[in-house]
N, C-alpha and C positions, 0 to 999 in steps of 0.2 A: 450453456453460456459460461464463458470464462470471466473471472473477476481478477483484475490486477488490483492489488491492495497495498496500502502503505500503513504500517504500524508505527506508533511512537512509543518508545520506552518511557515509562514514568520514573524509572530509576536513573537513567542517564540522558534522557531527552533525545536519544539518537533514533534514527528511522530504520525500518526494515521494509524492503520492497519484494513482493512475491506475487504469484498468481495461483488460482485454484478454481475449481468448479463449485465448491461448498465453503463459502467464506465463514460461516458460523462455526463449522467443524474445525477449520484451519485456525481460526482465532483461539478456539479452545485448546487446540494442540500447542500453540505458542505459549499460552498462559499456564498450561500444565507442565511446561518444561520439556516437552517431547520433541522440540526442534532445537538441534544442537547450536545453531548460530544465534538463537535468542534466549536460550534457557537461563543464562546468567543476567539477563536484562529485564526480567519480569518485574512488575506487570506491564503488559503492552495494551495499547488501545488502538482501535481502528480510527484513522483520521482522514482517509481518502480511498476511493476506489473508482475504477473504470470498468465497464462491461464490454465484452467482445464475443462475437460468435465464433471467430476463427482462432485456433490455437497458435498458428504461425504468427499472426498479427500480435497477439498478446505477448508472445515470447520476444518479438522484436521491440515492442513498447517497453517491456521490463528491462531489456538490455539497454535501451536508450535512456530510460530514467535513472539507471545506475551509472551512466556516463557523466562527464563533467557538464556538458550542455544540458543533459536531461535533468540533473540535480538542480541546476539553476532554474530551468523552466518549472520544475516541481515546486521549488521555493516560491516562485512568483505566483503560481496557481494557488498554493496554500495561503500565502500572505493575502492575496486578493480576496479569497473566500473566507478568511478568518479561521480556517481549519488548523493552521500551524501556530499562528501568533496568539490565538485565543486559548491556548493551553489545552487543546484537544477537546474542548467542550462541544465540538461540532464535527460532523462527518460530512465531507464533500464528495460528490460523485459526478461522474460524466459517463453518459451512455454512448458507446461507439457501436454503430450497427454496420460495420464493414462486412461485406460478403465477398468472398473470392470465388 
């Protein structure tokens, strides 16, 4: 199963969106500075994730959430759930069981 995830930087409060099969390992890689795009923004915390069976679907969702409309939707989801406005004290998830 693939997990689309959103990290929040505790340094600059910016978000990072990605996907992986092993979210614990990937979060550790981010926080150890092994990911070029986030190495100077550590520490990072997981604030949101979605689960997918299909790689193509998770790739499309990642691309959408990085777009203008997608960022706006993600803001609304996180604000409604408390995941973004609560300072990251909570992780929000949505399971998507799409099969192609």
